[in-house]
C-alpha positions in Angstrom: 16.0 27.1 -26.1 14.6 30.6 -24.7 13.6 30.0 -21.2 11.5 32.3 -19.1 10.2 32.2 -15.4 7.0 30.4 -14.9 4.0 32.5 -13.7 0.5 31.8 -12.7 -0.6 33.2 -16.2 1.1 30.1 -17.7 -1.5 27.7 -16.1 -3.6 27.4 -19.4 -0.6 26.7 -21.5 0.9 24.2 -19.1 -2.4 22.4 -18.6 -3.2 22.2 -22.3 0.3 20.8 -23.1 0.0 18.3 -20.3 -3.4 17.2 -21.4 -1.9 16.5 -25.0 0.9 14.6 -23.4 -0.4 13.1 -20.1 2.4 12.7 -17.6 3.2 9.7 -15.4 5.3 11.4 -12.9 3.9 13.4 -10.0 6.2 16.5 -10.6 4.4 17.4 -14.0 1.3 19.3 -12.8 1.0 23.0 -12.9 0.5 23.0 -9.0 3.8 21.1 -8.4 5.7 23.3 -10.9 4.4 26.6 -9.7 3.5 26.3 -6.0 7.0 25.1 -5.0 8.6 28.1 -6.5 10.2 29.4 -3.3 12.1 26.2 -2.9 12.6 25.2 -6.7 12.3 28.1 -9.2 10.9 26.8 -12.5 11.5 28.2 -15.9 9.8 27.1 -19.2 10.6 27.1 -22.9 8.5 26.1 -26.0 10.1 23.4 -27.9 8.7 21.5 -31.0 5.0 22.0 -30.0 5.5 21.2 -26.3 7.4 22.5 -23.2 10.8 22.0 -21.4 11.1 22.8 -17.8 14.3 23.9 -16.1 14.4 23.9 -12.4 16.8 25.6 -10.0 17.2 24.5 -6.3 19.6 26.6 -4.5 22.8 26.6 -6.6 21.9 23.6 -8.7 19.8 23.5 -12.0 18.5 20.6 -13.7 15.7 19.8 -16.4 12.4 17.8 -16.0 11.5 15.4 -18.7 10.4 17.2 -21.9 6.6 17.3 -22.5 6.3 17.2 -26.3 5.6 14.9 -29.2 9.3 15.4 -30.2 12.1 12.9 -30.4 13.1 12.6 -26.9 16.8 11.9 -27.9 17.0 15.1 -29.9 15.3 17.1 -27.1 17.7 15.7 -24.6 20.7 16.8 -26.8 19.2 20.3 -27.2 18.7 20.6 -23.4 22.3 19.6 -22.5 23.5 22.0 -25.3 21.7 24.6 -23.5 23.1 23.7 -20.1 26.6 23.7 -21.2 26.1 27.2 -22.9 24.5 28.5 -19.7 27.4 27.0 -17.5 25.7 24.5 -15.4 26.0 20.6 -15.2 23.6 18.9 -17.8 21.0 16.7 -16.1 17.5 15.7 -16.5 15.9 14.4 -13.4 12.6 12.7 -12.5 12.8 10.7 -15.9 10.2 7.8 -16.1 11.2 4.3 -16.9 10.2 4.0 -20.7 12.0 7.5 -21.6 15.1 6.5 -19.5 15.5 3.2 -21.4 15.1 5.0 -24.8 17.8 7.5 -23.6 19.9 4.6 -22.3 19.9 2.7 -25.6 21.0 6.0 -27.2 24.2 6.2 -25.0 23.0 8.5 -22.5 24.2 7.9 -18.8 21.1 6.8 -16.8 21.0 6.3 -13.0 18.2 5.1 -10.8 16.6 7.7 -8.5 14.8 5.4 -5.8 14.1 8.3 -3.4 11.7 10.0 -6.0 9.8 6.9 -7.2 6.0 7.6 -7.0 3.8 5.3 -5.0 0.6 4.6 -6.9 -2.4 2.8 -5.3 -5.8 1.5 -6.5 -8.4 4.0 -5.6 -10.8 1.3 -4.5 -8.2 -0.1 -2.1 -8.0 3.2 -0.1 -11.7 3.9 -0.5 -12.9 0.4 0.9 -9.9 -0.7 3.0 -10.9 -4.3 2.4 -8.9 -7.4 3.4 -6.7 -8.5 6.3 -3.7 -6.3 5.2 -6.0 -3.1 5.9 -7.0 -4.3 9.4 -4.8 -1.8 11.0 -6.1 1.1 8.9 -9.8 0.1 9.4 -9.2 0.0 13.2 -7.8 3.6 13.2 -10.7 4.8 11.1 -13.1 3.2 13.6 -11.4 4.7 16.6 -11.6 8.1 15.1 -15.3 7.8 14.2 -16.0 6.4 17.9 -14.1 9.1 19.6 -15.0 12.3 17.6 -18.1 13.8 15.8 -16.4 13.7 12.3 -17.9 15.3 9.2 -16.5 15.2 5.6 -16.4 18.4 3.8 -15.2 19.5 0.5 -12.5 22.2 0.4 -13.8 25.5 -1.2 -12.8 29.1 -1.2 -15.0 29.6 1.7 -13.0 27.2 4.2 -9.4 27.3 2.8 -8.5 29.8 5.6 -9.6 27.2 8.2 -7.4 24.5 6.4 -4.4 27.1 6.5 -5.1 27.4 10.3 -4.6 23.7 10.8 -1.5 23.8 8.8 -0.1 26.5 10.8 -1.0 24.5 14.1 0.6 21.4 12.6 3.9 23.4 11.9 3.8 24.9 15.3 3.9 21.3 16.8 6.5 20.1 14.4 8.7 23.2 14.6 8.7 23.7 10.9 11.0 26.7 11.3 13.8 24.3 12.2 13.3 22.0 9.1 13.9 23.7 5.8 11.8 21.0 3.9 8.8 21.4 6.2 9.1 25.2 6.1 9.2 25.0 2.3 6.2 22.6 2.3 4.2 25.2 4.6 4.8 28.0 2.1 3.9 25.8 -0.8 0.5 24.8 0.9 -0.1 28.6 1.6 0.4 29.1 -2.1 -2.2 26.5 -3.0 -4.7 27.9 -0.6 -4.0 31.4 -1.7 -4.6 30.6 -5.3 -7.4 27.9 -4.8 -9.9 29.6 -7.0 -7.3 29.7 -9.9 -5.8 26.2 -9.6 -7.4 22.9 -10.8 -7.3 21.4 -7.2 -9.7 19.2 -5.4 -9.6 19.1 -1.6 -11.5 17.4 1.2 -11.4 18.0 4.9 -12.6 16.2 8.1 -14.4 18.5 10.5 -14.6 17.7 14.2 -17.0 20.0 16.3 -17.0 22.6 13.7 -13.2 22.8 13.3 -11.2 21.4 10.4 -8.8 18.7 11.8 -7.5 17.1 8.6 -7.4 17.9 4.9 -6.1 16.4 1.7 -5.2 18.2 -1.6 -5.1 16.6 -5.0 -5.8 16.9 -8.7 -6.0 15.0 -12.0 -2.5 13.7 -13.1 -3.7 11.8 -16.3 -6.9 10.2 -17.5 -6.6 7.1 -15.1 -4.7 8.8 -12.2 -5.3 11.4 -9.7 -2.3 12.7 -7.6 -2.5 13.5 -3.8 -0.2 16.6 -3.0 -0.7 17.2 0.6 -2.3 15.4 3.5 -2.2 17.0 6.8 -4.1 16.0 10.3 -3.9 17.0 13.9 -1.6 14.5 15.3 -3.1 14.7 18.7 -6.5 13.2 17.3 -5.9 9.4 16.7 -6.9 8.1 13.4 -7.3 11.4 11.6 -4.6 10.7 9.1 -6.2 7.3 8.2 -9.7 8.9 8.1 -8.8 11.6 5.7 -7.0 9.2 3.3 -10.0 6.9 3.3 -12.6 9.7 2.9 -10.8 11.7 0.4 -10.4 8.6 -1.8 -14.0 7.6 -1.4 -15.5 11.0 -1.9 -13.3 12.7 -4.5 -11.3 10.2 -6.3 -13.9 7.5 -7.4 -13.6 8.5 -11.1 -9.9 7.2 -11.3 -8.7 3.8 -11.0 -5.5 4.9 -9.5 -4.0 7.6 -7.2 -0.4 8.5 -7.2 0.6 9.8 -3.7 4.0 10.9 -4.8 7.5 9.9 -3.4 9.2 9.3 0.0 12.3 11.4 -0.6 14.3 8.5 1.0 12.8 9.4 4.4 12.6 6.2 6.3 9.3 7.0 8.3 7.6 8.3 5.2 8.6 5.3 3.1 7.2 2.9 5.8 4.0 4.8 5.9 3.6 4.8 2.2 4.3 1.1 2.0 1.8 0.3 4.7 -0.9 1.2 2.2 0.3 -1.5 -0.2 0.9 0.3 -3.4 -0.4 -1.2 -6.6 2.8 -0.2 -8.4 5.7 2.3 -8.4 6.5 4.9 -11.0 10.2 4.3 -11.4 12.3 7.4 -12.0 15.9 8.0 -13.3 18.5 10.8 -13.6 19.9 11.2 -17.1 23.2 12.8 -18.1 25.3 13.0 -21.2 
């Protein structure tokens, strides 16, 4: 396999390949592959009419599931042969359940990766917030609308700088410079906004008194599912997180039955927050080794 660094010029190739082989996991969008490059360097290789992605985080390298019409078992063997020749431990991460089962039956070592399971919701649930189990969310939304003059706006090239201002303020409050994960996220969000006109992203924002106080960024994952990459709100304005979640689903995601809101990374508070919205199902992921 002949790997080369992923660049912005690869977006048409990656998007076309993912359109032919629609992904289930949230990692496989051009946005996630490209915009996290400062934390996770990604290289790609063309393989049997598809693509293979190699990621490097710090000193550790691993593959993502192959995106091709090829036999997944032979692709895995080719990837592991490349790893051994290149001198790093062979591993494929974020492998969806059906692929993991096929590889397990072929004798590969498969382990569950619960921290990276994706939470998938019905868009109608988030857009309507109906039923007793959404009482708390509706209350937060009502409080926000009663307390502030809120307006929804779609994110465009004209207001991305205002969104980035909110992200900077959020990071100052949370001291992102002390948390490598939050610092990497801040750089990634800046990369998204900096390339807004070139990426296939959709965004929405809540404006209060002329100032953006919450935003969400998402895009198409596959024909039935959107994916939300980021959601940020001014934590000093009560109900802003619940409001942007609700309004973004209602205004931007109505063409999809489902929305993937990515993983909890094993963080207890994040897991509790994602579970509180009652996911329709989880996208289970696994790690695969020889």
